[in-house]
N, C-alpha and C positions, 0 to 999 in steps of 0.2 A: 293548817291544811291549805294546799295550793291546788287550784284548778286552772287548766289551760284550755282555751277554746280557740282553735285556729283551723285554717284550711279554706278551701273554696266553698262557695255556696252560702245559703242563708241559715240563720238560726243561732249563730255564735253569740251575738250580743244578747239576744233574747234568753238563751240558756244561762249565760253568765250573770245577767242582771236578775233573773229569777232566783238563782242561788244566793246572790248578794243580798237581795231584799229579804229572803227567808232568814238568812243568818243574822242580818241586822235586826229583824223582828224578834229574834231570840236574845237580843242584847250583845251579840258577838261583834267584835271589831272587824271591819271589812276594808280591804284595799283593792280597788279596781284599777287596773292599768289598761288604758284604752288606746289601741294603735289604729292608725289610718282611718280615723273618723273625721268628719267635717268639723269646721270651726264651731258649729253648734249643732247638737243633736238633742232630740227631745228628752233623752234619759238624763242629761246633765242637770237639768233643773230638778227633776224628781230625786236624783241621788243627793242633790244639794240640801234637801230638807231632812235627810237622815244623818243625825250626828255621829252615828257609828261608822259611816262610810267615808273613806278617803279616796278621792278620785285623782289619778295621775294621768295626764293627757299630754299630747304634743303641744308645743307652744304655737305652732302654725299649721295650717291645712296644706297638705302636699297633694291632695287629689288622689286619684286612683293609681295603684302601683304600676299598672301597665302603661300609664302615660308619663311616668317619671324618667328623667334622664339618669345616666349612670352616676353623675355627681349627686343628684338628689337621693338616689338609692343609697349611696355611701353615707351621706349626711343623715338620712333617716335611720340607717342601721346604727350609727353611733348614738343617736338620740334614743332609740329603742333600748340599746344596751344600758344607757344611763337610767332610763325609766325602770328597767328590771332591777338594777342595783338599788335604786331608791325603794322599790317595793320590798326587796330582800332586807334592807336596813329597817324599813317600817315594821316588818314581821318579827324582828328580834325583840 
């Protein structure tokens, strides 16, 4: 099963992590792909103690999308595509 949470506004991470924690609590394997989050966010440590959860994140912090240059947007798009491919391979 795949869930996507995206768009403007608040609540996406909260909704995604709630679903991930519930699934992991039932022993299901979970893969969370986290886009455009800072280099460290509180949920990283919490998810790290759940052996059923695999977390895929960006290798560096790009900041907010509205502050990115065109080059940074192209770079991050390529990285996001790679992250999604990794998640698809994980799911097989």
